C-alpha positions, 0 to 999 in steps of 0.5 A: 438368606431370601430376598424377601428375609434381607430386605425386611432384616434391613428394614428393622435395622434401618428403623432402629437406627432412625430411632437411635439418630432422633433420640441423639438429635433430641438430646443435642437440643438440651446442650450448652450454647457451645456444644451445640454450635460444636456438633451442629454441622454433626445434626444437620448431617445426621438430619440428613442420613434420617432422611435417606433413612426415610425414603430406604425404609419406605421403600424397602416397605414397598417393593424388596428388588431381587438384586441387592447387590449394589443396594446392599453394598450402598446400605452397609456403608450407610449404616457404617456412616452413621455409626461414625456420625453417633460416635462423633455426636456422644462423644462431643456429649461426653457420653459412652459411645454407643454403636450397633446394638447401643443404647 
């Protein structure tokens, strides 16, 4: 896969994750107060991840570095972290766990 195709693919995947994270964050707002308190720290982490995703999506939209090895590992680690946090919040909400490709 060439760098441009990889960048486009990653940008699309990160945008999809951002939408999923916004959805779960929005759904936590309707939880009972005790459940909101349980997921509060995780929701804060999700908001930080969304901010990071915004930066990466913007970077990928503007430029596509030829050398991706270091950033690719970092992005894949971020996607793994997103999936873990996603499961944490859905677990507290009593919803089925959705991961990559879910929802």
